[in-house]
C-alpha positions as CSV (number, residue, x, y, z in Angstrom):
1,M,108.8,84.0,170.5
2,S,112.2,83.5,172.5
3,L,113.7,86.6,172.0
4,Y,115.6,86.5,175.2
5,A,117.1,83.2,173.9
6,M,117.9,85.0,170.6
7,Q,119.6,88.0,172.1
8,K,121.3,85.7,174.8
9,F,123.0,83.7,172.0
10,L,124.0,86.9,170.1
11,F,125.6,88.3,173.2
12,A,127.7,85.3,173.5
13,L,128.6,84.9,170.0
14,N,129.7,88.6,170.2
15,R,132.2,88.0,173.3
16,D,132.9,84.1,173.3
17,T,135.8,83.2,170.8
18,E,135.0,79.6,171.2
19,V,131.2,80.4,170.1
20,Q,132.7,82.5,167.0
21,R,134.9,79.9,165.9
22,R,132.0,77.1,165.8
23,Y,129.7,79.7,164.3
24,K,132.3,80.9,161.3
25,E,133.0,76.9,160.8
26,G,129.6,76.3,159.6
27,G,128.3,73.2,158.8
28,A,127.8,70.8,162.2
29,A,129.8,72.9,164.4
30,R,127.3,75.9,163.9
31,A,124.4,73.8,164.0
32,A,125.6,72.1,167.2
33,V,126.2,75.7,169.0
34,L,123.0,76.9,167.5
35,D,121.5,73.6,169.5
36,T,122.1,75.1,172.7
37,C,119.5,77.8,172.5
38,D,115.7,77.5,172.7
39,L,115.2,79.3,169.4
40,T,112.1,79.1,167.1
41,G,112.7,78.1,163.5
42,E,112.7,81.5,162.2
43,E,115.0,82.9,164.7
44,R,117.6,79.9,164.0
45,E,117.4,80.6,160.1
46,A,117.9,84.1,160.8
47,I,121.0,83.6,162.8
48,D,122.1,80.9,160.6
49,A,121.7,82.9,157.4
50,G,123.3,86.0,159.4
51,D,120.0,87.9,158.0
52,I,120.6,91.4,160.4
53,G,117.3,92.6,158.9
54,K,115.3,89.9,159.9
55,L,116.7,89.5,163.3
56,Y,116.5,93.3,163.7
57,V,112.7,92.6,162.8
58,L,112.4,89.7,165.1
59,G,113.4,92.3,167.9
60,C,117.0,91.8,168.4
61,N,118.6,94.7,170.2
62,G,120.8,96.8,167.5
63,Q,123.7,97.0,170.1
64,L,123.9,93.0,169.6
65,L,123.4,93.4,166.1
66,M,126.0,96.0,165.4
67,H,128.7,93.6,166.9
68,F,127.3,90.4,164.9
69,A,127.4,92.7,161.7
70,P,131.4,92.8,161.5
71,L,131.5,89.1,162.4
72,L,129.9,88.5,159.3
73,G,131.7,91.1,157.2
74,I,129.2,93.5,157.0
75,A,130.5,97.2,156.9
76,W,128.8,99.8,159.1
77,A,126.5,101.7,156.2
78,D,125.5,98.2,155.1
79,Y,124.5,97.3,158.3
80,L,122.1,100.1,158.7
81,E,120.8,99.3,155.6
82,A,120.2,95.9,156.3
83,M,117.9,96.7,159.1
84,R,116.3,99.1,156.9
85,E,115.9,96.4,154.0
86,G,114.6,94.1,157.2
87,V,111.8,96.0,157.5
88,R,110.8,96.6,153.9
89,K,111.2,93.1,153.4
90,Y,109.6,91.6,156.6
91,G,107.4,93.9,158.0
92,P,107.5,96.3,161.3
93,V,109.8,95.5,164.1
94,R,107.7,92.7,165.6
95,A,108.9,92.8,169.7
96,G,111.6,94.4,171.9
97,I,112.7,97.9,172.4
98,Y,112.4,98.7,168.7
99,A,108.7,97.6,168.2
100,M,107.2,99.7,165.6
101,T,103.8,101.6,166.5
102,T,103.6,103.3,163.2
103,S,104.5,102.4,159.5
104,T,107.5,103.6,157.9
105,E,105.6,106.4,156.2
106,D,104.4,107.9,159.3
107,K,105.9,111.0,160.7
108,V,106.8,110.9,164.4
109,A,106.8,113.9,166.4
110,G,106.6,115.9,163.5
111,V,109.6,114.7,161.7
């Protein structure tokens, strides 16, 4: 998995207005900007689709995702729910600092 490349792209997307323009344009412009990164098919599909939940499960940092969500027109509460839905739909977070070591039903530290 190319977690670094995926997060690097999202970082650029969150900061660079030209990358944002090309992403928002969609079609060939979006494909061309995605081609600049070494992404797996799964990562590329998730970014292309704006699938916050899938990106979270793939290991994307929430700080990057919380800035990507408004670009997609996703409100804060819906962004948080998208991450929860990602875990329900795709399983536990696979990589990165949010990698899950317990199931979603397990209590951690008694909570």
